[in-house]
N, C-alpha and C positions, 0 to 999 in steps of 0.2 A: 796863091790859094785860094780857087776855086769854091763859091757859093750858090749852090742848086738849088733856087726854091720850088715847089710843088705845093698848087694852091688846087684843095677840094674841098665841096659839097662834104659835109660834117656828116658822121651816119652811114656813107655810102661804102667805106672797106674797113676789114675787115683789119685787127692791130695787124695780123701777120702778112696780110698787103701791102700796109703798109713799110715794115720792113721788111718787105720785097722787090718796094721801090727803093729805099733807099742804098740796100748793097749792089741792085741791077744798075744801081744808077751812076755808086762810086766803082762799080767794074767801068761803064762805059769812058765814062773820063784817065780812066786806067790804059782803057783800047787806044785811048788819043794821042793822052801826054806816056802812057809810063806806067808802071811799077808804084815810081816815086809819086805819082803821088794822090796813092791811096792814103795815105797818112795825113794827105791836109785840104783831103776835098770833104767842106763841108754839106749835108745835107741834111733839110729844113721844109717840115711837109707840118705847112697851113691849112687849116680846117676854114672854110666857110659858114656859118651858120644859117642851117637848110632857109629858102625863102629869100636870102642875100646874096642867090648869084642869079641874074640871067643872060636868056640866050634867046635871040631875037623877038626882044622884049616884054618875054614871060618867065618869071620868078620861077627857079629851078629848084625842088625839094629833095631833100633826099628819097623817099619814094621813083621820082622820077631819075634818077640817076641811078638807085637801082632797076627799074624798068630798063637806062638802058644797057645796060651790065647784063641781064635776062637779052637783050634782042642782039645783044654783041657790036654797041654801038660805043 
């Protein structure tokens, strides 16, 4: 039974977007291993507090994450 962890900066994604991630990641596992995987695929979203995630030595905030979304990164 696969367990997929998704880590996000808190406050960047809406609840509906996170639900969509769960659905699409599950669908991807089903595409790889077959429909029997759907009922046993676990997807967990863990949100890291704003400012407690870093890229290139710089702390990433929720505002930074939202700016990346707007810019298509």
